[in-house]
C-alpha positions in Angstrom: -1.2 28.4 -7.4 -2.0 25.6 -5.0 0.8 23.2 -3.9 0.6 19.6 -4.9 -1.2 17.6 -2.3 -1.4 13.9 -1.5 -4.0 11.8 0.3 -2.3 9.0 2.2 -4.7 6.4 3.7 -3.5 4.8 6.9 -1.1 7.6 7.1 -0.7 7.7 10.9 1.2 4.5 11.4 3.8 2.1 10.0 4.4 2.5 6.2 1.7 5.1 5.7 3.5 7.4 8.2 6.8 7.0 6.3 5.1 7.8 3.0 3.3 10.9 4.4 6.4 12.3 6.0 8.5 11.6 2.9 6.0 13.3 0.6 5.9 16.3 2.9 9.7 16.5 2.6 9.2 16.4 -1.2 7.0 19.4 -1.1 3.5 17.9 -0.9 0.8 19.1 1.4 -0.7 16.1 3.1 -4.2 14.9 3.7 -3.8 12.2 6.4 -6.5 9.6 6.5 -7.1 7.9 9.8 -9.6 5.5 11.3 -8.8 4.7 14.9 -5.2 6.0 15.4 -6.2 9.6 16.0 -3.6 10.4 18.5 -0.8 9.1 16.2 -2.4 11.0 13.3 -2.3 14.3 15.2 1.3 13.7 16.1 2.3 13.0 12.5 0.3 16.0 11.3 2.0 18.4 13.7 5.4 17.0 12.6 4.5 17.7 9.0 3.4 21.2 9.8 6.7 21.7 11.6 8.4 20.9 8.2 6.5 23.9 6.7 3.8 21.9 4.8 0.1 22.0 5.3 -1.5 18.8 6.8 -5.0 18.0 7.9 -6.4 14.8 9.4 -9.4 13.2 7.7 -11.3 10.5 9.6 -13.0 7.7 7.7 -14.0 4.2 8.7 -13.5 1.9 5.7 -15.8 -0.6 7.3 -18.8 1.8 7.7 -22.3 0.9 6.8 -22.3 3.4 3.9 -18.8 3.0 2.3 -19.7 4.4 -1.1 -21.0 7.7 0.3 -18.2 7.9 2.9 -15.4 7.4 0.4 -16.8 9.9 -2.1 -17.2 12.4 0.8 -13.6 11.8 1.9 -12.3 12.6 -1.6 -14.5 15.7 -1.9 -13.5 17.0 1.5 -9.8 16.5 0.7 -10.2 18.3 -2.7 -12.0 21.2 -1.0 -9.2 21.6 1.5 -6.4 20.9 -0.9 -7.3 22.1 -4.3 -3.9 20.9 -5.6 -4.7 17.2 -4.8 -2.7 15.1 -7.4 -1.7 11.9 -5.6 -3.5 9.1 -3.8 -1.5 6.6 -1.9 -3.6 3.6 -0.8 -1.6 2.4 2.2 -4.3 1.4 4.7 -4.5 -2.4 5.1 -6.3 -5.1 7.1 -4.5 -8.3 8.0 -5.8 -11.4 9.6 -4.1 -14.8 8.9 -6.3 -17.9 8.4 -6.3 -20.9 6.2 -9.2 -21.4 3.7 -10.7 -24.0 6.0 -10.9 -21.4 8.8 -12.0 -18.4 6.7 -15.5 -17.1 7.2 -17.6 -14.5 5.4 -16.8 -11.8 8.0 -13.1 -12.2 7.5 -13.5 -12.1 3.8 -15.6 -9.0 3.9 -13.3 -7.1 6.3 -10.1 -7.8 4.3 -11.6 -7.3 0.9 -13.3 -4.1 1.9 -10.2 -2.5 3.3 -7.6 -4.0 1.0 -9.4 -4.1 -2.4 -12.9 -2.4 -2.5 -11.7 0.8 -0.8 -8.7 1.4 -3.0 -10.9 0.7 -6.1 -13.6 3.2 -5.0 -11.2 5.8 -3.8 -9.4 5.6 -7.2 -12.7 6.1 -8.9 -13.6 9.1 -6.9 -10.1 10.5 -7.1 -10.2 10.2 -10.9 -13.5 12.1 -10.9 -12.1 14.9 -8.7 -8.8 15.7 -10.3 -7.8 16.6 -13.8 -4.6 14.5 -13.7 -2.5 12.8 -11.1 -1.1 9.5 -9.8 -2.3 6.6 -7.7 0.1 4.3 -5.9 -1.4 1.1 -4.3 0.6 -0.5 -1.5 0.3 -4.3 -2.0 2.5 -7.1 -0.6 5.2 -9.3 -2.1 3.2 -12.3 -0.9 1.1 -11.9 -4.0 3.9 -13.8 -5.8 3.0 -16.9 -3.7 0.1 -19.1 -2.9 0.3 -19.0 0.9 -3.0 -20.4 1.9 -2.5 -19.7 5.7 -3.2 -16.1 4.7 -6.1 -16.9 2.4 -8.4 -13.9 2.7 -5.6 -11.3 3.1 -3.6 -12.7 0.2 -6.6 -13.0 -2.1 -7.6 -9.4 -1.4 -4.0 -8.2 -2.2 -3.8 -10.3 -5.3 -7.1 -8.7 -6.4 -5.6 -5.3 -5.6 -2.7 -6.0 -7.9 -5.0 -6.9 -10.8 -7.1 -3.9 -10.1 -4.0 -1.7 -10.3 -3.2 -3.0 -13.8 -6.9 -2.7 -14.9 -7.3 0.8 -13.6 -4.0 1.9 -15.1 -5.5 1.1 -18.5 -8.9 2.7 -17.9 -7.7 6.0 -16.5 -4.6 6.5 -18.7 -3.2 8.9 -19.7 -4.8 11.3 -17.3 -4.2 9.2 -14.1 -1.0 7.1 -13.8 -1.5 4.1 -11.5 1.1 1.8 -10.1 1.7 -0.4 -7.1 4.5 -1.2 -4.6 4.9 -4.7 -3.2 7.0 -4.5 0.0 8.9 -7.5 1.4 10.4 -7.8 4.9 10.6 -4.1 5.9 8.4 -3.5 9.0 7.6 -7.0 10.4 4.8 -7.2 12.8 5.8 -6.6 16.4 5.0 -10.2 17.4 7.6 -11.6 15.0 10.7 -12.9 16.8 14.3 -12.2 15.8 14.7 -15.9 14.8 11.7 -15.6 12.5 13.0 -12.5 10.9 16.5 -14.0 10.4 14.8 -17.1 8.8 13.0 -14.8 6.4 16.3 -12.9 5.6 18.0 -16.3 4.8 15.5 -16.7 2.0 16.2 -13.2 0.5 18.8 -13.1 -2.2 20.0 -9.7 -1.0 20.5 -11.2 2.4 19.2 -8.3 4.3 16.0 -6.7 5.7 14.6 -3.7 3.9 14.2 -0.2 5.3 11.2 2.1 4.9 13.6 4.4 2.9 13.7 1.7 0.2 9.9 1.9 -0.2 10.1 5.7 -0.1 12.6 5.6 -2.9 10.3 3.3 -4.9 7.5 5.8 -4.4 9.6 8.6 -5.7 10.6 6.6 -8.7 7.0 5.8 -9.6 6.0 9.5 -9.2 9.0 10.9 -11.1 9.0 8.6 -14.1 6.1 9.5 -16.4 6.6 6.4 -18.6 5.8 3.9 -15.9 2.2 2.8 -15.6 0.4 -0.3 -14.5 3.4 -1.8 -12.8 3.8 -3.6 -9.5 7.3 -2.7 -8.2 8.5 -5.5 -5.8 10.8 -4.0 -3.2 11.9 -7.1 -1.4 15.5 -7.9 -2.0 14.5 -10.5 -4.6 12.6 -12.7 -2.1 9.6 -13.0 -4.5 11.7 -14.5 -7.3 13.5 -17.0 -5.0 11.3 -19.9 -6.1 13.6 -22.2 -7.9 11.3 -25.2 -7.9 12.2 -28.8 -8.0 14.3 -30.2 -10.9 16.7 -33.1 -11.6 19.8 -31.3 -10.3 18.4 -30.4 -6.9 16.8 -33.8 -6.8 20.3 -35.4 -7.1 21.7 -33.2 -4.4 18.9 -34.1 -2.0 18.6 -37.1 0.3 17.3 -39.1 -2.7 20.7 -39.3 -4.3 
């Protein structure tokens, strides 16, 4: 009997790497998708093999000229190598900040293709290839806001959240589909300590998250068969910290 296997997109770096390694620890063989981070992918793959699990690296450019063919081929190749494929983790992401006034078609196409169109098409091909399984889309807690300085990125992630719910209905009960919306866990390297502390000050839990918190969320979504179509915010409550203006905080402001 083939072992359960997971395809993790963007699995060579950042959160994707943590998900791939954690799933290997949980007994999954790993199909590690990579675009440009081949050296990192080979390193992660060897580490997973050292854990006693099978791992292969699958290269695919999500911005290719023939995305439909390439994504279908990716799923078929993974299923051929890992007949026990039962999990797709859509972790690959494209991020480029810009306000609406500064957003052009190229920026929209890049971020929607990686963050929305690719997870949708991979989910479709995954559902065609497996009898039953799970899909987990990695989103962003920014979908709770309307932060126009991240217009293309945030619109693509909001669309991914809606696709997650829609796909959960279409493919149920055979495929269970959910999402994780991380908060401040792995800030970009250019973020200063002052900025990170400023973000933490707005988090009700008053702390930065760890990748292990997201791994725990992934395990929960995989292990609870009665959870479907949900977006699990793992952000210390940051996304609900929007009290809004009202008479009492008006009276406590400088207008009093």
